[in-house]
Structures are given as C-alpha cells and as structure tokens.
C-alpha positions in Angstrom: 137.3 15.9 149.7 136.2 19.7 149.3 138.1 19.9 153.1 141.7 19.1 151.2 144.0 21.7 150.1 143.2 23.0 146.9 146.5 23.2 144.4 146.6 25.8 141.7 148.7 23.8 139.9 148.7 20.4 139.1 150.5 17.4 141.4 150.6 13.7 142.0 150.1 14.3 146.2 147.9 17.7 147.5 149.7 17.2 151.1 153.6 17.6 149.3 152.1 20.1 147.7 150.5 22.5 150.6 154.0 21.5 152.4 156.0 23.3 149.9 153.4 25.7 149.0 153.4 27.3 152.8 157.0 27.0 153.1 157.5 29.0 149.7 154.6 32.1 152.0 156.5 31.8 154.6 159.7 32.3 153.2 157.8 35.6 151.0 156.7 36.9 153.9 160.5 37.1 155.9 161.9 38.3 152.9 158.9 41.0 152.8 159.3 41.2 156.3 163.7 42.0 155.9 163.4 43.6 152.9 165.7 47.0 152.4 163.9 50.7 151.2 165.7 51.7 148.0 165.2 55.5 149.4 166.7 56.4 152.3 164.5 58.8 154.0 166.4 59.2 157.2 167.7 62.3 158.4 171.5 63.3 157.6 174.3 62.7 159.7 175.5 65.4 161.9 179.0 66.6 162.0 180.6 67.9 164.6 183.0 70.4 162.8 180.2 72.2 160.9 178.7 72.9 164.2 181.2 73.7 166.7 184.4 75.3 164.5 187.0 75.5 166.4 189.4 77.5 164.3 186.8 80.4 164.3 186.7 80.5 168.2 190.8 80.2 168.2 190.7 83.3 166.1 188.3 85.2 168.2 190.2 84.4 171.3 193.0 85.7 169.4 191.7 88.8 167.8 190.7 89.1 171.7 193.7 89.3 172.8 195.5 91.8 171.0 192.4 94.3 171.2 192.9 93.4 175.1 196.7 94.3 174.7 196.3 97.7 172.9 193.5 98.4 175.3 195.9 97.9 177.9 199.5 99.4 176.5 196.6 102.5 175.2 195.4 102.7 178.7 199.4 103.0 180.8 200.1 105.6 178.1 196.9 107.7 179.3 198.4 107.0 182.3 201.7 108.6 181.8 200.7 111.2 180.1 198.3 111.9 182.8 200.9 111.1 185.7 203.1 113.8 184.1 203.9 116.7 181.8 203.2 114.1 178.7 206.0 113.2 175.8 205.4 113.6 172.0 208.0 112.9 170.4 207.2 114.3 167.0 210.0 115.5 165.7 211.5 113.5 161.6 215.1 114.2 161.0 215.2 111.4 159.0 216.5 112.5 155.1 216.0 110.4 152.4 218.9 109.2 150.3 218.3 107.2 147.6 221.0 104.1 146.3 220.8 104.4 142.6 219.9 108.9 142.7 222.6 108.9 140.2 222.6 105.3 138.7 218.9 107.4 137.4 220.0 110.4 136.4 222.0 108.4 134.2 219.3 106.1 132.8 217.3 108.9 132.4 219.7 111.1 130.8 220.7 108.0 127.9 217.1 107.5 126.8 216.1 110.9 126.4 219.8 111.4 124.1 219.0 108.6 121.7 215.1 109.8 121.6 216.5 113.3 120.1 218.9 111.0 117.2 216.0 109.0 116.8 213.9 112.9 116.3 216.7 114.1 113.8 217.1 111.0 111.4 212.8 111.2 111.4 212.9 114.6 110.6 216.2 114.7 107.8 214.0 111.7 105.5 213.0 113.1 102.7 209.4 111.1 102.0 209.3 109.2 98.7 205.9 110.4 97.7 205.5 113.1 96.5 201.7 114.3 98.2 201.9 117.9 95.2 202.3 115.6 92.1 199.5 113.2 94.0 197.2 116.4 93.9 198.0 117.8 90.6 196.8 114.6 89.2 193.8 114.1 91.5 193.2 118.4 89.6 193.4 116.1 86.0 191.3 112.9 86.9 188.7 115.6 88.0 189.0 117.2 84.8 188.0 114.2 82.9 185.5 113.4 84.9 183.9 115.8 84.2 184.5 115.9 80.5 182.8 112.3 80.4 180.4 113.5 83.3 176.9 114.4 82.0 175.5 116.4 84.4 177.9 118.2 86.1 179.3 118.2 89.9 177.3 119.0 92.3 174.3 120.1 90.1 171.8 119.6 93.5 173.7 122.2 94.8 173.4 124.1 91.4 169.6 123.8 91.6 169.2 125.1 95.2 171.6 128.5 95.1 169.8 129.1 91.5 166.5 128.8 93.2 168.0 130.6 96.3 169.4 133.3 93.6 165.5 133.9 92.4 164.0 134.3 95.6 166.3 136.6 96.4 165.0 138.4 93.2 162.0 138.4 93.6 161.8 139.6 97.7 164.1 142.6 96.1 161.8 143.4 93.5 158.4 143.7 96.3 160.7 145.4 98.8 161.7 148.1 95.9 158.3 148.4 94.7 157.2 148.9 98.6 159.5 151.8 99.0 158.2 153.2 95.3 155.1 153.0 96.8 155.4 154.9 100.6 157.4 157.2 98.8 154.6 158.4 96.6 152.3 158.4 99.2 154.1 160.3 101.4 155.3 162.4 98.4 150.7 163.2 98.0 150.4 163.9 101.9 152.5 166.1 101.7 151.6 167.9 98.9 148.0 168.1 100.3 149.2 169.5 103.5 150.6 171.9 102.4 147.4 172.5 100.2 145.9 172.8 103.5 148.0 175.5 104.9 148.1 177.9 102.4 144.2 178.1 102.6 144.2 178.8 106.2 146.9 181.6 106.4 144.7 183.3 103.3 141.6 182.9 105.2 143.1 184.6 108.7 144.0 187.3 106.4 141.6 190.3 106.9 139.8 190.2 103.8 138.4 192.9 101.2 135.6 192.9 99.1 137.8 192.3 96.7 139.0 189.2 98.4 136.0 188.6 99.1 135.0 188.2 95.1 138.4 186.6 94.5 138.0 183.9 97.0 134.1 183.2 96.0 135.2 183.0 92.4 138.1 180.1 93.8 135.8 177.6 95.5 134.9 176.6 92.6 138.4 175.9 91.8 139.1 174.6 95.4 135.7 172.6 94.9 137.4 171.0 91.5 140.3 170.5 92.8 139.0 169.0 96.0 136.8 166.5 93.5 140.3 166.1 91.3 142.1 165.1 94.6 139.7 163.3 96.6 139.8 161.5 92.1 143.4 161.0 93.1 143.0 158.9 96.9 140.4 156.8 95.3 143.3 156.1 92.5 146.0 155.3 95.1 143.9 153.3 97.2 143.0 151.5 94.0 146.5 150.6 93.6 148.3 149.8 96.2 145.2 146.8 96.1 146.1 145.9 92.4 149.5 145.9 93.0 149.3 143.3 96.5 147.0 141.4 94.0 149.6 140.9 91.2 152.6 140.7 94.5 150.5 138.0 95.6 149.9 136.5 92.2 153.5 136.3 92.2 154.2 134.6 95.2 151.8 131.8 94.0 153.4 132.1 90.7 157.1 131.0 92.5 156.2 127.8 93.9 155.1 126.3 90.8 158.6 127.6 89.2 159.9 126.1 91.6 158.5 123.1 91.2 158.9 122.9 87.6 163.1 124.0 87.6 163.3 120.6 90.4 161.5 118.2 87.8 163.5 119.3 85.1 
C-alpha cells in the first residue's frame, strides 16, 4: 500500500491518476525546454552598407581622379614652359558694358525728384500746434502752483546755496583776520628792526664825554623801552593764540548751526 502512487488530490483510481500526472509533468518539461526568452540578448544584426560605404569610395575615387587630371594638366603646362620661353596672357581688354545703365539712371533721377517734392511739401506745411502758447500756459501753471504750494520750488537747493554762502562768508572772514594779524606782526617787526639799526649807528660814532653821559641817561630809557617791547611781544604772542581759539570755537559752532538750519 505504501509503495503505490500517492496522489495530492483525492481520486477513484490511483493508477489512472499516476498516468495522468506523469503525462502532465512531461508536457510541462517539454514546454519549459521549448520556452523562448522574453528579452532578446543576441548580438545585433550587422549590415554591410554601414561598414562598406560604396558611395563614399566612389566619391573619393572621383576626387582623386580630378586631382590627378589637374596635376597632369599642370605638369604639361610646366613642361611646355620649360621647353619654350613661356607665354603668359595677362592682358584684359574687356570693357564693362551695362545693358540697363540708362534705365537705372532714369530711375535714380525719378526717385530724387520725388524726394525733393516730398521735402518741399513737408517744409511748406504749417504746424497745427503753437509751442509758444504751450510755453506761456506752462509758465502760468507754474506760477499758480507756486502760489498754492506750502514750500517754494527746489527748497533743498535753496538751503544748500544758503549753507554754501555761509561757509564762504566764514572763510572770507577768517582770511581777513589772518591777513590783519600778519600785517600787524610785520609792522611791529619792521619798527623793532629800525630801532636796532639806529642804535647800531649811534654806537659806531666816536662818543664824547657828553655823549657818554647822554648814553648813560638813555640806557635807562632804552631798558624801559625794551621792557615795553617785551611786554608788547608777549601781548602779540598771546593775541594770536586767543584769536586761534576763537576761530576754532567758531568752526566748531558752524556745523552745529548748519545742522540746526537743516533740521529747521
């Protein structure tokens, strides 16, 4: 019993079931052996006309034949020139003759005449709009706008001009003060030099007894004058410093004033 065919499905005859299953199995094996692949993995087919291009070979042969013919003709010409003295025909007696020259000239004259007539008509045409009237109306409109405006036109430019004017005035004032200081210093130096020259001249003269006494008396006066000069020199040195300080203070105040004017 255990050696008999064991079917997976229930059946009446195990012998027939075994035959049928064997037959189905053999058919399955035959189908598997005869099955065709879904993907073609064979090498692509080769075409002769893609590898052996006859037209290209024909064109190459024709080109070579043309080159060979040209070379042969050139060789014949060179050999003829070598055998003989050589003849070169470089003359050209051809005269250019145009068949439609007169027609083109007539057409050109016609076009120029029409252009001149068009230009005359354009120049003779009076304008339909009066630009002077437009200018007057625009000026009137600007005057009306200035009357109703809260601020004047180009008020920022006016502020800039005012600031530039103030800077120029301050610069001119500083320049005048510097010139005045320079002239006062030069005048004092010249007077001091003149005094020194007079003293040197008096010392060079032959002094007598009276002159010596006068010199002794004048020595005290000169010392007093020297003291006065030293005091004046000290005052002169202190004055420029004070003026420089005042100028620096003015320069520091000017940017503040400009900022206040801009904010206003």
